[in-house]
C-alpha positions as CSV (number, residue, x, y, z in Angstrom):
1,M,2.5,7.2,-50.7
2,K,1.4,9.4,-47.8
3,R,-0.2,8.5,-44.6
4,L,-0.7,9.4,-40.4
5,F,0.7,7.5,-37.4
6,S,0.2,8.4,-34.0
7,S,1.6,7.2,-30.3
8,E,0.7,7.9,-27.3
9,S,2.5,8.3,-23.6
10,V,1.5,8.8,-20.2
11,T,3.2,10.2,-17.4
12,E,4.6,8.6,-14.3
13,G,1.2,9.9,-12.4
14,H,-0.8,7.8,-15.0
15,P,-2.6,5.0,-13.1
16,D,-1.1,2.4,-15.0
17,K,2.1,3.5,-14.7
18,V,1.9,3.7,-10.4
19,A,1.0,0.1,-10.7
20,D,4.1,-0.5,-12.7
21,R,6.2,1.7,-10.7
22,I,5.0,-0.3,-7.7
23,S,5.5,-3.7,-9.2
24,D,9.3,-2.5,-10.3
25,A,9.9,-1.2,-7.1
26,I,9.0,-4.2,-5.3
27,L,11.0,-6.4,-7.7
28,D,14.5,-4.1,-7.3
29,A,14.1,-4.6,-3.4
30,M,14.3,-7.9,-4.2
31,L,16.9,-8.1,-6.1
32,A,18.9,-5.7,-3.7
33,Q,19.0,-8.9,-1.3
34,D,19.0,-11.4,-3.9
35,S,20.4,-11.3,-7.3
36,L,18.7,-14.8,-7.8
37,A,15.4,-13.8,-6.8
38,R,11.8,-14.9,-9.0
39,V,9.5,-11.9,-9.0
40,A,6.3,-11.9,-10.7
41,C,4.6,-9.1,-9.1
42,E,1.2,-7.2,-10.2
43,T,-0.6,-4.2,-8.7
44,F,-4.0,-2.9,-8.9
45,V,-4.9,0.7,-7.6
46,T,-7.8,2.4,-7.2
47,T,-9.3,5.4,-5.2
48,G,-7.9,4.5,-1.5
49,L,-6.7,1.3,-2.5
50,V,-3.3,-0.5,-4.0
51,L,-3.7,-4.6,-4.4
52,V,-0.4,-6.2,-4.8
53,G,-0.3,-9.9,-5.8
54,G,1.8,-12.4,-7.5
55,E,4.7,-14.7,-7.0
56,I,8.0,-14.2,-5.5
57,T,10.3,-16.8,-4.2
58,A,13.8,-14.7,-2.9
59,R,16.2,-15.1,0.1
60,A,15.2,-11.2,1.5
61,Q,12.7,-9.9,3.2
62,A,11.0,-6.6,2.0
63,D,8.4,-3.7,3.9
64,V,5.9,-4.1,0.9
65,Q,4.1,-1.5,2.6
66,A,6.8,0.7,2.9
67,I,7.9,0.0,-0.9
68,V,4.3,1.1,-2.1
69,R,3.9,4.0,0.0
70,G,7.8,5.5,-1.0
71,A,6.7,4.7,-4.9
72,I,3.7,6.6,-4.7
73,K,5.4,9.4,-2.9
74,D,8.3,9.7,-5.3
75,I,5.6,10.0,-8.3
76,G,4.2,12.9,-6.3
77,Y,0.9,11.7,-4.8
78,T,1.4,14.0,-1.5
79,D,-1.5,16.1,-1.6
80,P,-4.8,15.0,0.2
81,A,-6.8,17.5,-2.5
82,Y,-5.7,14.8,-5.2
83,G,-7.6,12.0,-3.7
84,F,-5.0,9.5,-3.3
85,T,-2.0,9.9,-1.4
86,Y,1.1,7.9,0.0
87,S,0.2,8.4,3.5
88,D,-3.7,7.4,3.3
89,C,-4.0,4.7,0.8
90,A,-4.7,1.1,1.8
91,V,-2.1,-1.7,1.0
92,I,-3.2,-5.1,0.7
93,N,-0.6,-7.9,0.2
94,T,-1.1,-11.1,-1.4
95,I,2.1,-12.2,-2.7
96,H,2.8,-15.9,-2.2
97,E,5.8,-17.8,-3.7
98,Q,6.4,-19.4,-7.4
99,S,4.9,-22.5,-8.0
100,P,7.4,-25.6,-8.1
101,D,6.0,-26.5,-11.3
102,I,7.5,-23.3,-12.9
103,A,10.7,-23.1,-10.5
104,Q,11.6,-26.7,-12.0
105,A,11.0,-25.8,-15.4
106,V,12.9,-22.9,-15.5
107,V,16.0,-23.3,-13.2
108,K,18.1,-26.0,-14.7
109,S,21.1,-25.5,-12.6
110,T,22.4,-23.3,-9.4
111,D,25.5,-22.5,-11.2
112,V,24.6,-19.0,-12.6
113,E,28.2,-18.8,-14.6
114,N,26.7,-22.0,-16.8
115,L,24.8,-19.9,-19.6
116,D,22.9,-23.4,-20.1
117,S,21.5,-22.7,-16.2
118,V,18.0,-21.1,-17.2
119,G,15.3,-21.8,-19.2
120,A,12.4,-19.6,-20.6
121,G,10.1,-18.3,-17.9
122,D,7.4,-19.2,-20.0
123,Q,6.3,-19.6,-24.0
124,G,5.8,-16.8,-26.3
125,M,7.0,-14.2,-28.5
126,M,8.8,-11.1,-28.0
127,F,10.2,-8.1,-30.8
128,G,12.7,-5.9,-31.1
129,Y,12.5,-3.2,-33.6
130,A,14.7,-0.3,-34.6
131,C,14.5,2.6,-37.5
132,K,16.6,5.4,-38.6
133,E,14.0,8.3,-37.7
134,T,15.7,9.6,-35.0
135,S,19.4,9.9,-33.5
136,T,17.9,6.8,-30.7
137,M,16.4,4.7,-33.7
138,M,13.0,5.2,-31.9
139,P,10.1,5.9,-34.4
140,L,9.4,9.5,-34.1
141,P,5.6,9.5,-33.0
142,I,6.6,7.8,-29.5
143,W,10.1,9.5,-29.3
144,L,8.5,12.9,-29.3
145,A,5.2,11.6,-27.2
146,H,7.5,10.4,-24.4
147,G,9.5,13.4,-25.0
148,L,6.0,15.5,-24.0
149,T,5.3,13.2,-20.9
150,R,8.8,13.6,-19.6
151,R,8.8,17.6,-20.2
152,L,5.5,17.6,-18.4
153,A,6.8,15.8,-15.3
154,Q,9.6,17.8,-14.9
155,A,7.4,21.3,-15.1
156,R,5.5,19.9,-12.2
157,K,8.5,18.5,-10.3
158,E,10.6,22.0,-10.8
159,K,7.5,23.7,-9.9
160,A,7.9,25.6,-13.3
161,L,4.0,25.0,-13.7
162,P,3.0,24.7,-10.1
163,Y,-0.7,24.4,-10.9
164,L,0.2,20.6,-12.6
165,R,-0.5,17.1,-11.0
166,P,0.9,13.8,-11.5
167,D,-1.3,12.4,-13.8
168,G,-1.0,13.1,-17.8
169,K,-0.6,11.9,-20.9
170,S,0.6,13.0,-24.9
171,Q,-0.4,11.8,-28.2
172,V,1.8,12.6,-31.4
173,T,0.7,12.0,-35.2
174,V,3.0,11.9,-37.7
175,E,2.8,12.2,-41.3
176,Y,5.0,10.0,-43.7
177,K,5.9,9.7,-47.0
178,D,7.4,6.9,-48.6
179,H,8.4,5.7,-44.7
180,T,10.1,8.9,-44.1
181,P,8.4,11.7,-41.4
182,V,7.7,14.8,-43.2
183,R,6.1,16.8,-40.8
184,V,4.0,16.7,-37.4
185,D,0.4,16.4,-38.3
186,T,-1.2,16.8,-34.5
187,V,0.0,17.3,-30.7
188,I,-2.2,16.5,-28.1
189,V,-1.3,17.2,-24.4
190,S,-3.9,15.8,-21.4
191,A,-2.3,17.2,-18.1
192,Q,-3.7,16.8,-15.0
193,H,-4.7,20.4,-12.8
194,D,-6.1,22.2,-9.9
195,P,-9.3,23.0,-10.1
196,D,-8.5,26.9,-10.4
197,V,-6.1,27.3,-12.9
198,N,-7.2,29.6,-15.7
199,S,-7.2,27.2,-18.8
200,K,-6.2,29.9,-21.2
201,Q,-2.9,30.8,-19.5
202,M,-2.3,26.9,-19.2
203,E,-2.8,26.1,-22.9
204,R,-0.2,29.2,-23.6
205,D,2.0,27.6,-21.1
206,L,1.9,24.2,-22.2
207,I,2.5,25.1,-25.5
208,E,5.7,27.7,-25.0
209,Q,7.4,25.2,-22.2
210,V,6.1,21.7,-23.3
211,V,5.4,21.6,-26.8
212,R,7.2,23.6,-28.6
213,P,10.9,23.2,-26.7
214,V,10.1,19.3,-26.9
215,L,9.3,19.3,-30.6
216,G,12.4,21.5,-31.7
217,K,12.8,21.4,-35.8
218,W,9.2,19.8,-36.0
219,F,7.3,22.7,-34.5
220,N,5.4,25.0,-36.5
221,D,2.4,27.2,-36.8
222,K,0.9,24.5,-39.0
223,I,0.3,21.8,-36.5
224,K,-2.4,21.1,-34.6
225,I,-2.3,21.3,-30.9
226,L,-4.8,20.0,-28.2
227,I,-4.4,20.9,-24.9
228,N,-6.9,19.1,-22.5
229,P,-9.5,18.6,-25.1
230,S,-11.9,17.1,-22.8
231,G,-12.0,20.4,-21.5
232,R,-11.0,19.8,-17.8
233,F,-8.8,17.6,-15.9
234,V,-8.8,17.7,-11.9
235,I,-9.5,14.6,-10.9
236,G,-6.9,12.0,-12.4
237,G,-4.6,9.4,-11.4
238,P,-5.7,6.4,-9.3
239,P,-9.6,8.1,-8.4
240,G,-10.0,8.9,-11.6
241,D,-9.3,5.4,-13.2
242,T,-8.0,2.3,-12.2
243,G,-4.5,1.5,-12.8
244,M,-3.0,-2.2,-13.0
245,T,0.6,-3.3,-14.0
246,G,1.1,-4.1,-18.0
247,R,-1.6,-2.5,-19.4
248,K,0.8,0.4,-21.4
249,I,2.7,-2.1,-23.2
250,I,2.5,-0.7,-26.4
251,V,3.8,2.9,-24.7
252,D,6.3,0.9,-23.0
253,T,8.2,-0.4,-26.4
254,Y,7.6,1.4,-29.8
255,G,4.2,3.2,-29.8
256,G,2.7,0.3,-32.2
257,Y,5.3,1.0,-34.7
258,G,6.1,-3.2,-35.2
259,A,4.4,-6.1,-33.8
260,H,3.9,-7.1,-29.9
261,G,3.8,-10.5,-28.5
262,G,1.5,-9.0,-25.1
263,G,3.8,-9.9,-22.8
264,A,4.4,-6.9,-20.1
265,F,8.0,-6.0,-18.6
266,S,7.0,-4.4,-15.1
267,G,7.4,-6.2,-11.8
268,K,9.4,-9.5,-13.8
269,D,12.6,-10.9,-12.9
270,P,14.8,-10.9,-16.1
271,S,14.5,-14.8,-16.1
272,K,10.9,-13.6,-17.8
273,V,11.7,-13.7,-21.2
274,D,8.8,-11.0,-21.7
275,R,11.4,-9.0,-20.5
276,S,14.9,-10.2,-21.1
277,A,14.6,-11.4,-24.7
278,S,12.6,-8.2,-25.4
279,Y,15.8,-6.1,-24.6
280,M,18.0,-8.5,-26.6
281,A,15.8,-8.0,-29.7
282,R,15.9,-4.5,-29.3
283,Y,19.6,-4.9,-29.1
284,A,20.0,-6.7,-32.2
285,A,17.6,-5.0,-34.2
286,K,19.6,-1.6,-33.2
287,N,22.8,-3.0,-34.1
288,L,21.5,-4.5,-37.7
289,V,20.0,-0.6,-38.6
290,A,23.4,1.1,-37.2
291,A,25.6,-1.4,-39.6
292,G,23.8,0.1,-42.0
293,L,22.6,-3.4,-43.2
294,C,18.7,-2.1,-43.6
295,S,16.8,0.9,-42.6
296,Y,14.5,-0.3,-40.0
297,C,14.2,-3.8,-38.7
298,E,11.5,-5.3,-36.6
299,L,13.1,-8.9,-34.9
300,Q,10.9,-11.9,-33.4
301,V,11.9,-14.2,-31.0
302,A,10.2,-16.9,-30.1
303,Y,10.6,-19.7,-26.7
304,A,9.1,-22.3,-25.1
305,I,8.7,-22.7,-21.2
306,G,11.8,-24.4,-19.7
307,K,13.5,-24.8,-23.0
308,V,17.3,-22.7,-23.2
309,Q,17.3,-21.9,-26.7
310,P,14.6,-20.1,-28.5
311,V,12.4,-22.0,-30.8
312,A,12.2,-19.4,-33.9
313,I,14.1,-16.2,-34.6
314,T,12.7,-14.2,-37.5
315,L,12.8,-10.9,-38.8
316,E,11.0,-8.1,-41.5
317,T,13.3,-5.3,-42.8
318,C,13.8,-2.7,-45.1
319,Q,16.4,-3.7,-47.2
320,H,19.2,-1.4,-47.7
321,G,22.6,-3.7,-47.9
322,P,24.0,-6.9,-49.8
323,L,22.3,-9.4,-47.5
324,G,18.7,-10.5,-47.9
325,D,16.5,-11.2,-44.7
326,E,17.6,-14.8,-44.5
327,Q,20.9,-13.6,-44.6
328,L,20.6,-11.2,-41.6
329,I,18.8,-14.1,-39.7
330,D,21.9,-16.3,-40.1
331,L,24.0,-13.3,-38.6
332,V,21.6,-12.6,-35.6
333,W,21.8,-16.4,-34.8
334,E,25.6,-16.4,-34.7
335,H,26.4,-13.0,-33.3
336,F,23.5,-12.6,-30.4
337,D,23.2,-15.2,-27.5
338,F,19.5,-15.0,-26.5
339,R,19.9,-17.8,-24.0
340,P,18.0,-16.2,-20.7
341,A,20.9,-17.0,-18.8
342,A,23.3,-15.5,-21.5
343,I,21.4,-12.2,-22.0
344,I,21.3,-11.7,-18.5
345,K,24.8,-11.8,-17.9
346,H,25.6,-9.7,-21.1
347,F,23.0,-6.8,-19.6
348,Q,23.8,-7.4,-16.2
349,L,20.0,-7.8,-15.5
350,R,20.0,-9.1,-11.8
351,R,20.3,-5.5,-10.7
352,P,18.0,-3.0,-9.2
353,I,17.8,-1.2,-12.0
354,Y,13.9,-1.4,-12.7
355,Q,11.6,1.5,-11.0
356,K,13.4,3.9,-13.7
357,L,12.0,1.9,-16.6
358,S,9.0,1.7,-14.9
359,A,7.8,5.4,-17.2
360,Y,8.7,6.8,-20.2
361,G,9.5,3.3,-22.2
362,H,12.2,1.0,-21.9
363,F,14.0,1.7,-25.3
364,G,15.7,5.1,-26.7
365,R,16.3,6.5,-23.5
366,E,18.9,8.9,-24.0
367,D,18.6,9.9,-19.8
368,L,19.8,6.3,-19.3
369,D,22.8,4.1,-19.8
370,L,21.1,0.7,-20.7
371,P,23.4,-1.7,-22.0
372,W,20.6,-2.8,-25.0
373,E,20.8,0.7,-26.8
374,K,24.5,0.2,-27.3
375,T,25.7,-0.3,-30.9
376,D,29.0,-2.0,-29.9
377,K,28.2,-4.9,-32.4
378,A,27.4,-2.4,-35.7
379,K,31.1,-2.9,-36.9
380,L,31.2,-6.7,-36.3
381,L,28.0,-7.2,-38.3
382,K,29.0,-4.8,-41.2
383,E,32.1,-7.0,-41.8
384,A,30.7,-9.8,-41.3
385,A,28.1,-8.8,-44.0
386,A,30.6,-7.7,-46.1
387,A,32.4,-11.0,-46.2
388,L,29.2,-13.3,-46.7
389,A,28.1,-10.8,-49.6
390,K,31.9,-11.5,-51.4
């Protein structure tokens, strides 16, 4: 059966990603001073304004104004011609302490070595996904889409294409046959640019310096390539559209492959299972695929607020081994600890590591050494599966 599937990515200068970056910058600042900080930080950005809100309980002092402006500067909003700069925007801080009702439900014990010391920060369902389509075990459309936006940002920052501005998007459509990618059908790149750039020259530049090198073996002359299909993209970033934390959850995960529970990652400390359990679900799914027990795996884990153990774990796979899905679920329960404190300890999540995750996805990152991307349990799972199959 032939079908087409599309995924998109956005650059760090996209307004929603500006908001994610600011929220994670505040989270990192708190964790750098207090590893037990409770943080749920949300950001809204628009022309000339950054509004930061949410709940934070921490033994820490942070200059929110300086953190916000530093994040915006690092993204690249430094020129008044962009209509939004780190030095001129207004910053409003409405952060308050976490609700005591939530705090008492989540914190079971102050002993951080007690793996039953943290309950889930909220109810909800989190998903992990892995497949054999790429070396990173990510679906090909989102893997290529992220590659395009990263390359776009690199060309801007290194001034290889000096007319580029911080905002940008990509979209990749891949043709599949029997669940296997066979060709790239369409590539869309929208890049914010200076007003005086020659559109034809920019199209040639982006194809040769962005699209061709990222697609690599997938590139050919039959691909439909659309560069700035709107015709002009001068006004972008917060002046072009409002941005909010958590509005790019599909970009952050698997590009529409698999399901999504709806919870965002950015601005949340690891006691929030929206974030930490999603990392563990990816780790479990990736190791099952790496063990050769399935060619793809979508894993769901569900929690109740304040409860330590998940209320359910389930998965769906394309059978590629001796075990059925029910037996694979048993392996997951046995070899992966989904208690929030156990996840935090296993991945060392109480560190200021989150700003670098705020753009270009939380999974399949070849540029970062992420503990949930390791396949160190694949051999153990393969051996356990062989024993069960006897």
